[in-house]
N, C-alpha and C positions, 0 to 999 in steps of 0.2 A: 406777652413777650415784650422785652425792652427794646423794641425796634423804633427808630426815629424817622419821621417823615422828612424827606429831603425837598429841595427846591422844585423838583420835577413831580412831586406828589407821590413818589414811590417811598417804600420803607426800607431802611438799611439797618443791619444789626449783626452782631456776633453771637454765635451759638454753638452748641455741640450737636453733632448728629447722633441721635439716640437709636434710630433704626433707619435702614435704607434698603430699597429693593427696586431693581430694574424690571419694568413691566412693559407690556405692549397693549395699546388701545385696540378696540374692535376694528378700527380702520388700519391697523398695522403700524401705527406710529409709536416709537419708543418714548417712555417717560420714567421718571424716578418718583417713587412714593416714599416719603420720609416722615420721621418724627423728629422735630427739632426741640432743643431744650436750652433754657438759660436759667438764671437765678430766679426768675419769676414763674417758671413752670414750663409746660410742654405745649406744642401745637403740631397738628398734622399739616403736612406740606406736600405739594406736587410741583414737579418741574416738567412741564409738558414739552413735547418735541425735543427731548433731550438727546443730544448727539455727543457721545463720548470722545474726548480729545486724547490724542496719543500721550501716554504717560500720566494722565490725570484720572485718578480713581478716587471715589468718595466711599469711605468706610465708616462703620460704627465707631463712635468716640472721636472722630475727627473734629477739630476746632475750625470753624469756617465763618466766612462773612457772606451774608446773603442780601439780595435786593429783590423786592417784589411787592405784592399787594395782598391785603386781606380780602377774602371773598366769602360770602355766606355758603354754608354747607350743612345740610341736615340739622337745622335749628341751632347751629353753632357757626363757627367760622374756621376757615382753612387759609394757609398761606400759599399763594401762588408765586413760585420762584421765577424770576426773569434771569438772574445771574447768581452764580455761587462760585467761590474760590476758597482755597485754604488760607488761613491766617498767615500773614507775613510778620517778620520781626519789626518792620517799619510801621506796622499798624499801632504799635505801642500799647497793646492790651495784654492783660494777664488772665489766664484761663480760670484761676480761682474766683475771679469776679463774676463769672458767667455760669457757675455751677451752684445749684441749691445746696447749702451746707448746714451742718449742725451749728448751734450757737457757740459751743465750746470746741477748741482744737482736739483732734483725735488723740494726740499724744497726752494731753492733760487728762482726758477721760480714761485712757488706758492706764495711766499711772494711778489714778484713784481706785480703779477696779483692782489692780495688782496689790495695792496696799491693804485692801480689805481681805484679799486671799491670804496674804502673809500673816494676818492675825487669826486665821482659822485654827481651831484647837485640834481638829481631826487631821492627823498627819497624812493619812492616806488620801483623803479628799484634797488637802492642800497640794500634795505632790502631783496628783493627777491634773488638777485644774491649772496649776502653774505650767506644767509641761505643754498642755494644749494651748494655753494663752500665748506662750512664747513661740510655739510652732507657727501660729497665725498672726503674730504681732504686726508684721509689715503690712499685711492686707487689712487687718482690723482697723488700722489707723484711718483708712479712707473708705472702707467698704459700705455700700448702702444696705439697708435692711430689707428692701423689697424692690420689685420691678416697678410697681405703680402705686401701691397703697401706702400704709403708714411707714414713715421714716425712709422713704425712697429718695434719700439725699446723701451727699458726701458725708461720711462718718456716721450715717444714720444707724448702723448696726451697733456701734458703741453707745450712741445716744440712747437708743432703746434699752440696751443692756444696763447702762448706768442708772437711768431713771428707775427701772424696775428694781435694781439692786438697792437703791436708797429706800424704795417702798418696802422691799423685803426686810430690811433691817428694822424699819418701823413696825412692821407686822410682827416680827419676832419679839419686839419689846412689849407688845400687847398680848399676844398669844404665846406665853412663855414656854408652853409645852412643845412648840415647833422646834425642830432641830435646825439651828441657825446655819450650820455649815452645809447641810444637805440642801436646804432651800436656796441659799446663795449660790452654791455650786450649780444647781439646776438653772437658776437665772442666768448665770454667766455662760453656760454651755447650751442653753435651750435652742438658740438660733445659730450656733457657731458654724454649722454645716451650710448656712446660706452662702458662705464664701465659695462653696463648690456647687451650690444650686443655681446661683445667678452669676452671669458674666458681668465684669466691670473692668475698669482700668484705673490708674492712679488719679484720674480726674474725679472718681467717685460717682460717675454717672452710671445708673443701672442699665444693663443690657438685657438680652433675652435669657430665658432659662436654659441651662445646659441640658444635654441629653440625659445625663445621670440625674439632674435635678427634676426633669419631667418624669422619668421612669421610677425613681426611688424616693426623692424628696428629702428635705432637710431634717425631718423628724427621725427617719430611719437612718439616714447617713450619719447624723449626730450620735445616735445610739451605737452604731457600728464603730465610730471613732472612739467612743468611751470604752467599748469592749476591747478593741485592739490596743489602745494605749495603756489601758488598765492591766491587761495581760502582760505587756512588755515591762511594766513597772512593778509587777508582783502585787497589785492591788487585790484585796480579797473579793471573792465572787459576790458576797453579799453587798458590798459597797458598790460594785459595778452594776449589779442588778437594780439597786435603788435609784441610781442615777440614770440608768437606761430607761426605767419606768417614767421618770420625770420627763424625759425628752419625748418618748413616744405617746405620752398622754397629754402634753401641755396645750394642745388645741381643744381639749375638753370633751368633745363628742365626735364620733365617727363622721358625722355629716361635715365637720370642718377639718377632717383629715387625721384625727387622732386614731392610733392603732388600738388603744385601750382607754377606757374611762380612767380618770385619776382615782387611785385606790390607796394612796397614802396622804397623810395630812399635808406634807410638803408639796406633793404633786398637785393637790387641789389648790393650795395657796399660789403656786407658780402659775397655774392656768388662769386663776382669777386676776392676778397682778398683770399678766401678759395681756389679757383682754382689756383691762382698765387702761393700761398705757396706750394700747393701740387706739382705743376709742377716744381718749383724751387728745391724742395727737390729731385725729381726724376732726374732732369738734373744734379745737383751737384753730386749725388751718382754715376751716370753713367759716366759722363765726366771725373771726376778726378781719374777714375780707368784705364784710357788709357793714353798713352803718348801724348804730344803735337804733332799735325799733324796727329793724328789717329782718326778714327771713332769708336764709340761704336757698339756693337751689336744692332739690332733693339729693341726698347723699347716698349713693348706692351701697357703700359699705355699712351704713347705719340704717339698714332696713328701708332704704329709699325714702327717708323722711327729711323734710326741711328742718333747719335749725334756727333758733331765734337768738338774736343778739340783744340782750336786755340792757346793755350799756353800763352795767354795774360791776364790771370786772376789776380786780385789784390792779394797781399800776404795775407795770413790768413788761419785759419782753415776752412775746409769744414763744412758747416752747423752750423757755430758758430753764435749764436744769441745774 
């Protein structure tokens, strides 16, 4: 966290409340259990002996200033809060500076995706994708792609989608028998239902899973979206079916949440591209936080393996797309 030590030895900083829950200790004392987030990442925090003040409530996505100390906890560290208040205008801080964000602005990424769709040759697929894109445009601009794993940042959903879309176009240039419009449509729509699976706010900070997100999930919700919008637009059943299959199979195997194994060329390509982009994001995020010649901590998403920074990477910004 980007907290600064003050003259009293305490740490001050601005951050977003990512989660907050009021609890009671075994001895009956109230406390707040929180997860705080800024542009550098997240940290678990506790505010012991918390006594709520009249009219002051702390909620998820609130922008706050905190003061406290770092304390060791379970082979990691935790932030112990002494004081916390909502940010005031006189603090002179801008929320965008405290939220992990994609390198490119959301509007720019959305426009590039839209231009690719405009060039689709399949008029049915073009119509369906454009309608769904426009339906969610406002939220797509800032929505994260996950709660905690790859692309869990402001505009992360568009960043993940655009990176995959660029890969998909390259793949179609190599494997020319792949249907370009089916694959690209699958890429654009494969995670679209994360907008309803995960809570967020215009800050782009990911919140918890919604009830529907937990019970149904974005693969099935996305397929339902395609079926409903496709029917409204008069899209052929065959086109709807092919795109539905792309969405429900893009996690590859049932163990990872897929309802079906990929059974078309485009569905297999989508699953592979999705997996590659997710892993490259996790690799880059981990490796470039350690010095050349060093290993990272074990990365849970990557089979709990440590990663090695060999120091021979090309010059350029991490995760620049």
